[in-house]
C-alpha positions in Angstrom: 78.2 -180.1 -48.8 76.2 -183.3 -49.4 73.5 -184.7 -47.2 73.0 -188.5 -47.3 70.0 -190.1 -45.7 70.3 -193.8 -45.0 66.9 -195.5 -44.4 65.0 -198.9 -44.4 61.6 -199.7 -45.5 60.6 -201.1 -42.1 62.1 -198.3 -40.0 59.4 -196.5 -38.0 61.4 -193.2 -37.8 62.5 -193.1 -41.5 59.3 -191.4 -42.9 59.8 -188.5 -40.6 63.5 -188.3 -41.5 62.5 -188.2 -45.2 60.1 -185.4 -44.5 62.7 -183.4 -42.6 65.2 -183.4 -45.5 62.6 -183.2 -48.3 63.2 -179.5 -49.0 67.0 -179.7 -49.0 68.9 -179.4 -52.3 71.1 -182.3 -53.4 69.9 -184.9 -50.8 71.1 -188.4 -51.6 68.8 -191.3 -50.4 70.3 -194.7 -49.6 68.1 -197.7 -48.8 69.7 -200.2 -46.6 67.4 -202.8 -48.2 69.6 -202.5 -51.4 73.2 -203.5 -52.0 74.3 -200.0 -53.2 72.8 -198.5 -50.0 74.6 -201.0 -47.9 77.9 -200.3 -49.6 77.6 -196.6 -49.0 76.5 -197.2 -45.3 79.5 -199.4 -44.8 81.8 -196.6 -46.1 80.4 -194.2 -43.5 80.0 -196.9 -40.8 76.3 -196.4 -40.6 74.7 -199.1 -38.3 71.3 -197.7 -37.6 68.4 -196.0 -39.4 67.6 -193.3 -40.0 71.1 -191.8 -40.3 72.0 -188.6 -41.9 75.6 -187.9 -42.9 76.7 -184.5 -44.0 80.0 -184.6 -46.0 82.1 -182.0 -47.6 82.9 -181.8 -51.4 85.8 -184.4 -50.9 83.4 -186.9 -49.3 84.8 -186.5 -45.8 82.2 -186.6 -43.1 81.6 -183.3 -41.4 78.8 -184.4 -39.0 76.4 -187.2 -38.7 73.1 -188.1 -36.9 72.7 -191.8 -36.4 69.5 -193.3 -35.3 68.0 -189.8 -34.7 66.2 -187.1 -36.7 67.8 -183.6 -36.4 65.6 -180.6 -36.6 65.5 -178.4 -39.7 67.2 -175.6 -37.8 70.0 -177.9 -36.7 70.6 -179.1 -40.3 70.6 -175.5 -41.5 73.4 -174.7 -39.0 75.6 -177.3 -40.6 74.7 -176.5 -44.2 
């Protein structure tokens, strides 16, 4: 499983989202202020920040949290 965090510099909820996922292994961070982040966000249809997308080993989305911050226990349940 891969956890992708989509964030923006001016997002008021994004620092808390970063803190929530900080202890996870293999987290990928994508800034929507950069072209690479925007491209990845377009692939997963991410339209708001913060967004977390959990995908399987083939890159297929398993679950996502868009515009919200899941709890650590909720993330653990999916991972």
